[in-house]
DOKE-480072 format. One line per field, with one value per residue (C-alpha): x, y, z; residue in three letters. Coordinates in pm, 1 decimal, decimal comma, padded with zeros to 6 digits. Layout:
BEGIN
X <- X  ...
Y <- Y  ...
Z <- Z  ...
residu <- ALA  ...
END
This chain:
BEGIN
X <- 25362,2  25269,2  25617,0  25776,8  25568,9  25668,2  26036,8  26019,6  25846,3  26111,8  26387,4  26241,2  26185,6  26545,5  26669,2  26471,7  26604,8  26966,0  26935,3  26689,4  26801,0  26714,8  26912,1  26625,7  26505,7  26848,6  26954,6  26627,0  26662,6  27019,8  26920,0  26615,2  26836,6  27001,3  26669,0  26775,1  27014,5  26728,4  26509,7  26793,1  26861,7  26494,3  26475,4  26778,5  26637,9  26300,6  26466,9  26669,4  26356,2  26179,7  26464,6  26481,6  26105,5  26109,3  25855,4  26102,4  26163,6  25790,7  25713,5  25992,1  25851,9  25504,7  25641,6  25818,8  25493,9  25299,0  25561,4  25551,3  25169,6  25184,2  25433,3  25212,4  24905,4  25093,2  25205,3  24848,0  24722,3  24983,6  24896,4  24529,5  24620,3  24844,3  24572,2  24333,6  24576,1  24606,0  24917,2  25280,2  25432,4  25239,0  25416,3  25366,7  25029,2  25020,2  24792,2  24427,7  24225,7  23891,7  23624,0  23367,4  23552,4  23550,1  23211,3  22951,1  22986,4  22727,3  22684,1  22334,5  22127,4  21774,7  21493,6  21351,2  21083,5  20743,6  20512,6  20333,7  20532,9  20672,4  20710,9  20898,9  21074,1  21316,6  21679,6  21890,5  22185,4  22486,0  22779,0  23109,8  23382,5  23137,0  22933,4  22608,4  22415,2  22190,4  21841,3  21569,6  21406,2  21731,0  21811,4  22142,4  22115,3  22334,1  22158,2  21868,1  21571,7  21484,0  21184,0  21369,7  21690,8  21682,8  21936,3  21959,3  21971,9  22241,0  22204,1  22074,9  22316,1  22279,7  22261,1  22376,7  22722,1  22738,6  22910,4  22716,7  22803,8  22512,2  22274,8  21972,5  21699,0  21347,9  21050,0  20693,4  20471,6  20097,1  19952,8  20300,6  20485,7  20852,9  21031,7  21312,8  21500,1  21866,5  21981,5  22276,1  22587,4  22801,5  22809,7  23087,9  23051,3  23229,9  23457,8  23381,3  23112,1  23318,8  23201,5  23386,8  23572,3  23780,7  23811,8  23717,4  23987,5  24020,1  24366,7  24562,3  24897,9  25150,5  25367,1  25666,6  25905,7  26202,9  26521,2  26449,2  26147,9  25915,4  25839,3  25546,1  25407,4  25038,7  24828,1  24520,7  24236,9  23997,9  23640,6  23415,9  23729,0  24017,7  24284,5  24529,0  24856,9  25125,4  25146,0  25360,3  25106,8  24793,8  24777,8  24485,7  24518,0  24264,5  24006,2  24058,9  24236,2  24600,8  24664,5  24386,7  24507,2  24171,3  24221,5  24578,2  24462,8  24192,5  24447,2  24658,0  24358,2  24212,9  23923,2  24141,8  23991,5  23812,6  23912,7  23792,5  24070,4  24330,4  24672,2  24951,3  25318,9  25588,6  25962,4  26265,2  26595,4  26408,0  26263,8  25909,4  25583,0  25220,6  25055,1  24684,6  24561,7  24232,3  23923,4  23707,2  23763,7  23519,2  23548,2  23362,0  23059,2  23070,3  22765,7  22536,7  22655,9  22401,4  22402,3  22037,8  21756,0  21460,7  21162,5  20833,0  20481,0  20440,1  20226,4  19893,0  19717,3  20017,3  20008,5  20372,2  20666,6  20988,3  21286,9  21197,9  20883,4  20695,2  20420,6  20131,1  19780,2  19526,8  19283,1  19152,6  19138,1  18994,2  19328,2  19489,7  19312,5  19520,7  19847,5  19750,4  19829,2  20097,9  20468,0  20685,8  21049,2  21349,5  21300,8  21548,8  21642,5  21742,8  21445,3  21172,8  20843,1  20542,9  20616,8  20382,0  20234,9  19934,4  19717,3  19820,2  19779,9  19435,2  19325,6  19437,6  19261,8  18925,6  18949,6
Y <- 03171,8  03461,0  03604,0  03271,0  03252,9  03607,2  03538,6  03216,7  03397,6  03669,0  03410,2  03218,5  03544,0  03653,5  03310,9  03329,9  03676,8  03570,4  03248,7  03346,4  03678,0  03769,4  03485,8  03314,1  02961,5  02797,2  02941,0  02835,9  02479,8  02463,7  02564,5  02335,2  02042,7  02102,1  02144,9  01911,9  02181,1  02431,7  02209,0  02147,6  02520,2  02598,7  02331,7  02474,6  02826,2  02708,2  02525,4  02833,3  03047,1  02800,4  02813,7  03191,2  03224,0  03001,8  02749,7  02463,2  02504,3  02550,9  02223,5  02050,1  02182,6  02067,7  01723,0  01705,8  01810,4  01536,0  01279,8  01390,8  01372,7  01021,6  00914,5  01060,6  00887,4  00556,8  00604,1  00680,9  00373,4  00158,1  00307,3  00226,5  -00133,0  -00163,4  -00013,6  -00275,7  -00545,5  -00369,5  -00545,6  -00425,6  -00766,5  -00860,6  -00961,0  -00792,0  -00909,0  -01091,9  -01005,2  -00999,3  -01307,6  -01278,0  -01170,2  -01409,5  -01723,1  -01611,4  -01444,1  -01414,2  -01624,8  -01616,8  -01754,8  -01892,0  -01950,4  -02090,9  -01861,6  -02014,6  -01751,8  -01905,4  -01727,4  -01795,4  -01940,8  -01807,1  -01487,3  -01701,5  -02034,8  -01937,2  -01832,0  -01530,6  -01487,0  -01257,3  -01187,3  -01274,2  -01010,4  -00731,3  -00504,1  -00520,8  -00761,4  -00678,8  -00811,9  -00923,0  -00578,2  -00410,3  -00262,0  -00321,3  -00447,7  -00625,3  -00953,5  -01054,2  -01283,0  -01528,1  -01756,2  -02052,6  -02179,3  -02287,2  -02568,7  -02551,5  -02927,9  -02980,3  -03184,2  -02988,2  -02944,1  -02842,3  -02463,6  -02417,5  -02551,0  -02434,4  -02162,8  -02102,6  -01926,3  -01789,2  -01495,2  -01348,2  -01311,5  -01173,6  -01406,5  -01297,5  -01508,9  -01481,5  -01263,4  -01196,1  -01010,3  -01030,7  -01234,0  -01352,3  -01681,5  -01773,5  -01947,2  -02177,6  -02202,4  -02420,4  -02527,9  -02580,8  -02754,7  -02688,1  -02965,2  -02906,1  -02765,0  -02457,0  -02107,2  -01921,6  -01610,9  -01364,1  -01316,0  -01577,9  -01689,7  -01953,3  -02110,4  -02324,3  -02497,2  -02346,1  -02659,2  -02452,4  -02581,5  -02390,6  -02483,5  -02205,7  -02053,0  -01876,1  -01991,5  -01862,6  -02212,2  -02115,0  -01855,7  -01702,9  -01512,0  -01303,3  -01406,1  -01144,2  -00945,2  -00933,9  -00923,6  -01214,4  -01288,6  -01554,6  -01677,8  -01908,6  -02188,3  -02242,0  -02319,0  -02559,0  -02585,6  -02306,9  -02500,7  -02820,1  -02981,7  -03026,2  -03277,4  -03334,2  -03485,7  -03422,5  -03047,8  -03064,0  -03265,6  -03007,0  -02724,1  -02913,4  -02949,0  -02692,1  -02600,3  -02534,0  -02505,1  -02215,4  -02093,3  -01836,3  -01689,0  -01416,0  -01346,1  -01348,6  -01258,8  -01525,5  -01462,0  -01677,2  -01699,7  -01640,8  -01308,4  -01210,9  -01328,4  -01382,0  -01713,1  -01787,9  -01900,9  -02076,8  -02089,3  -02296,2  -02498,2  -02548,3  -02811,9  -02819,2  -03047,1  -03304,2  -03328,7  -03610,8  -03611,4  -03509,0  -03498,1  -03404,9  -03491,6  -03665,8  -03476,0  -03477,4  -03341,4  -03039,6  -02732,0  -02710,2  -02906,4  -03129,1  -02981,7  -02864,2  -03089,8  -02982,9  -03116,3  -02905,4  -02804,3  -02519,8  -02312,8  -02226,7  -02084,7  -02333,5  -02313,3  -02599,6  -02598,2  -02877,5  -02947,5  -03020,2  -03356,7  -03460,9  -03413,9  -03644,4  -03954,3  -03793,1  -03880,7  -03616,5  -03660,0  -03483,3  -03381,0  -03352,6  -02996,7  -03112,6  -02954,3  -03133,1  -03152,6  -03366,8  -03604,5  -03520,9  -03864,4  -03925,6  -03973,3  -03642,8  -03440,3  -03597,3  -03521,6  -03159,8  -03116,6  -03204,8  -02968,7
Z <- 05688,9  05461,0  05517,2  05418,7  05100,0  05004,0  05063,4  04862,2  04576,1  04573,7  04579,3  04286,8  04097,4  04155,9  04061,4  03736,0  03654,3  03703,5  03506,6  03232,6  03082,4  02737,1  02575,2  02401,3  02393,3  02377,2  02712,2  02865,1  02738,3  02860,7  03209,2  03221,8  03132,4  03466,9  03651,1  03929,2  04045,3  04042,3  04259,8  04505,6  04533,4  04591,9  04863,7  05040,4  05026,4  05162,0  05451,1  05538,0  05539,1  05772,1  06018,9  06007,7  06059,6  06373,8  06235,7  06262,1  06636,2  06692,6  06518,6  06707,3  07033,3  06935,9  06850,9  07185,6  07355,3  07182,8  07275,8  07638,9  07636,4  07491,3  07759,0  08033,1  07884,8  07874,3  08235,2  08342,4  08158,0  08326,5  08664,7  08609,1  08531,8  08834,9  09053,6  08918,3  09030,6  09368,7  09487,7  09491,6  09424,3  09112,2  08793,7  08460,7  08321,6  07993,9  07705,2  07820,4  07738,4  07557,2  07801,3  07654,0  07770,0  08132,0  08163,1  08270,0  08585,5  08863,0  09209,2  09273,3  09584,2  09603,5  09715,9  10031,8  10092,2  10159,2  09919,5  09592,5  09302,5  09070,4  09274,6  09526,9  09501,7  09224,4  09258,2  09342,3  09106,4  09140,5  08908,9  09071,6  09109,9  09024,2  09254,1  09054,4  08832,9  08538,9  08609,6  08367,6  08380,3  08272,4  08613,4  08790,2  09146,3  09400,7  09307,1  09085,5  09132,7  08853,4  08861,5  08712,6  08555,9  08192,5  08199,3  07820,4  07769,1  08032,3  08350,2  08645,9  08936,8  09299,9  09273,1  09632,4  09543,8  09185,8  08989,1  08667,9  08344,7  08145,4  08111,2  08285,7  08025,7  08035,6  08067,6  08137,3  08359,2  08333,1  08610,5  08751,2  08479,2  08383,0  08649,2  08425,2  08397,0  08403,4  08083,4  08144,5  07928,4  08158,5  08521,1  08774,7  09110,1  09439,7  09562,6  09931,8  10157,2  10246,7  10164,9  09887,5  09994,7  09795,8  09421,2  09161,7  08916,0  08644,5  08671,7  08424,9  08462,6  08217,9  08215,3  08328,5  08594,4  08736,6  08922,4  09172,5  09343,6  09320,1  08967,6  08752,1  08695,1  08659,0  08481,6  08645,7  08480,6  08686,6  08606,7  08444,3  08360,6  08111,7  08384,3  08378,6  08551,4  08584,0  08943,5  09153,4  09194,0  09405,6  09778,0  09837,5  10214,7  10276,7  10073,9  10270,1  09975,0  10063,6  09783,2  09534,5  09207,0  09040,1  09087,8  08956,0  08656,2  08584,4  08590,8  08337,6  08106,4  07863,9  08095,4  08396,0  08743,6  08910,0  09254,5  09500,6  09706,6  09734,1  09589,2  09844,3  09792,0  09797,3  09799,2  09739,1  09554,7  09228,4  09344,2  09436,4  09282,5  09376,7  09445,6  09493,2  09834,4  09759,8  09979,4  09740,2  09423,9  09134,9  08864,2  08533,5  08522,6  08244,9  08015,4  08124,9  08486,8  08748,3  09127,6  09168,6  09397,4  09228,7  09093,5  09284,9  09262,6  09484,1  09534,5  09711,2  09434,3  09345,0  08997,6  08997,4  08917,2  09093,1  09286,0  09590,6  09774,4  09605,7  09763,4  09532,6  09560,0  09693,2  09404,8  09197,6  08822,1  08607,5  08437,2  08773,3  08775,2  08473,3  08661,5  08946,7  08737,8  08517,4  08541,5  08710,0  08605,0  08454,1  08095,7  07809,0  07911,1  08261,2  08435,4  08626,6  08441,6  08356,4  08070,9  07783,8  07721,5  07498,2  07803,1  07956,0  07637,3  07573,2  07927,2  07906,8  07572,0  07725,7  08024,6
residu <- MET  HIS  TYR  VAL  SER  SER  GLN  LEU  ALA  ASN  CYS  ILE  SER  THR  PHE  SER  VAL  HIS  HIS  PHE  PRO  ARG  PHE  GLY  VAL  GLU  ALA  TYR  ASN  HIS  VAL  MET  SER  ASN  SER  LYS  TYR  ILE  HIS  ALA  SER  VAL  ALA  LEU  VAL  PHE  ALA  ALA  LEU  LEU  LEU  SER  SER  GLY  ILE  GLY  PRO  GLN  ARG  ALA  ALA  ALA  THR  ARG  GLY  ARG  GLN  GLN  SER  GLU  ILE  ILE  ALA  GLN  ASP  ASN  SER  LEU  SER  ALA  LYS  VAL  ASN  ASP  TYR  ALA  HIS  PRO  PHE  GLU  SER  THR  PRO  GLU  SER  PRO  GLU  PRO  LEU  SER  SER  ASN  SER  ILE  PHE  TYR  THR  VAL  ARG  PRO  ASP  LEU  ARG  ARG  CYS  ILE  SER  PRO  ILE  CYS  GLY  GLY  TYR  PHE  VAL  LYS  ARG  VAL  ASN  LEU  PRO  THR  THR  ARG  CYS  ALA  ASN  GLY  ARG  TYR  MET  ALA  GLN  CYS  TYR  VAL  ALA  ALA  ILE  ASP  TRP  ASN  GLY  GLN  PRO  GLU  VAL  ASP  ALA  ARG  ARG  ALA  LEU  LEU  ARG  GLY  ASP  VAL  ILE  ALA  LYS  THR  TYR  GLU  ARG  PHE  GLY  ASN  LEU  GLY  VAL  PHE  ARG  LEU  ALA  GLU  SER  TRP  HIS  ALA  THR  SER  ASP  GLY  GLN  PRO  ASP  GLY  THR  PHE  TYR  ARG  VAL  ARG  ASP  ARG  GLY  LEU  ARG  CYS  ILE  THR  HIS  PRO  CYS  PRO  THR  HIS  HIS  GLU  VAL  LYS  LEU  ASN  SER  THR  PHE  SER  LEU  ASN  ILE  ALA  GLY  VAL  ASP  LEU  SER  GLY  ALA  GLY  LEU  SER  ASN  ASN  GLU  LYS  VAL  TYR  ASP  ALA  MET  ARG  GLY  PRO  GLU  GLY  ALA  ILE  PHE  SER  GLY  ASN  ASN  VAL  PRO  VAL  THR  GLY  PRO  GLY  GLY  ARG  LEU  LEU  SER  LEU  LYS  ALA  THR  GLN  VAL  TYR  LEU  ARG  ASP  SER  PRO  GLY  VAL  SER  ASN  LEU  THR  PRO  CYS  MET  LYS  THR  GLY  CYS  SER  ARG  ALA  ILE  CYS  SER  ASP  HIS  ASN  VAL  ILE  SER  THR  CYS  GLU  TRP  ARG  PRO  GLU  TYR  ALA  CYS  TYR  GLN  LYS  ALA  THR  CYS  GLU  ARG  GLN  ALA  ASP  GLY  ASN  CYS  GLY  PHE  THR  GLN  THR  ARG  GLU  LEU  THR  SER  CYS  LEU  ALA  THR  ARG
END
C-alpha cells in the first residue's frame, strides 16, 4: 500500500508539472475549469496501480472466501435444522412460530407416596419434548416435585389426564423449605384413557384441500420448540378415535388440538410428505368447566381440605377445632379450601 501511495503521488506530481508550467494564473484557471477531466484521469491511474500491485485480485479472493464461508455456514445451519426434524421425507419447514404460544407444556402425575404433607401428596411435573425440567430450586432434573398447583382462577382438572401450560415457581413452606408450586396458564384434557407416546404437537387445519394426495392440509408445531411443519393430516386410529368430529372442529379453530404421536411418511401421486399418527389427543379446557371430584376434609386431624386423601402429622393444635365445623369446598381459584366465613375467622382469632 505504501508503494501504491508513492506511485499515485508521483503521478499527480507529474500531471501537475505537465499541466501547470510557469504560465501564471490564467493557465491555472483554464485547467481547473476542466477539473472533471483531471479527476477522471487520477481515478484511471489509481485503478491501474491497484491492478498492478495485486490488491484487486487479493480483495476479490477474500470476497470469494467470505462468500464460500457464508454458503458453508448456511449449509451447516440447514443441516442442523434437518437433523432436528430427523426424518428424510419431511417438507420444508415454515417460519418458526413464537415459542411463548407453545410453551411451557408439562405432563403431571399426582404424588401417591404416603408421607407427611407437603413433602408428599403434591405432583410431579415434567416438560414435554425436553429431557430435563427446571425445578423450583433452579436445578434441572428429569422431573420436578411441587407441593401444589396454583390453578390461577381456572377450574381444576384431573391432573392424571391433563396437559398443563404454566411455570414452576418457588414457594417456601414453614418447616419444610422451598417445595415450589406449579402456576397454571391453561389446561388441556386427554380425550381417552390411553397413555401418550411419542412427540407432542399442536396441530391446526390449514383449510387447504387438494385434488391429489398427499396434500399438506395441516400445520403442526412441536411443543416447547419453534419447529413447525406442514403435514398431510392426522391419523386418529392409534388414539382410539377413528372419527371424532370434536377433534376435527378443534383443529379448525384458533386453539387447534394437541396430539402425542409420531410423524410417518406417506406417498402418492402428489409426492411424499409426512403425516402424524396420533397416540393421544388433548383438547383445550373451557373456562368454568370442571370434571373434578368433590373436596373433603382429610389429614390425621381433618384440618386439611383437599380432593384426595392427604397424610399429615398426628398432632393437635387448638386452631384445628375451628376446621371441624368449617365448610370445605372449591374456592374462587379452583383449589379446595376452607371457606373463610365470619365464624371461622372469629374462631381462628381466639386460638
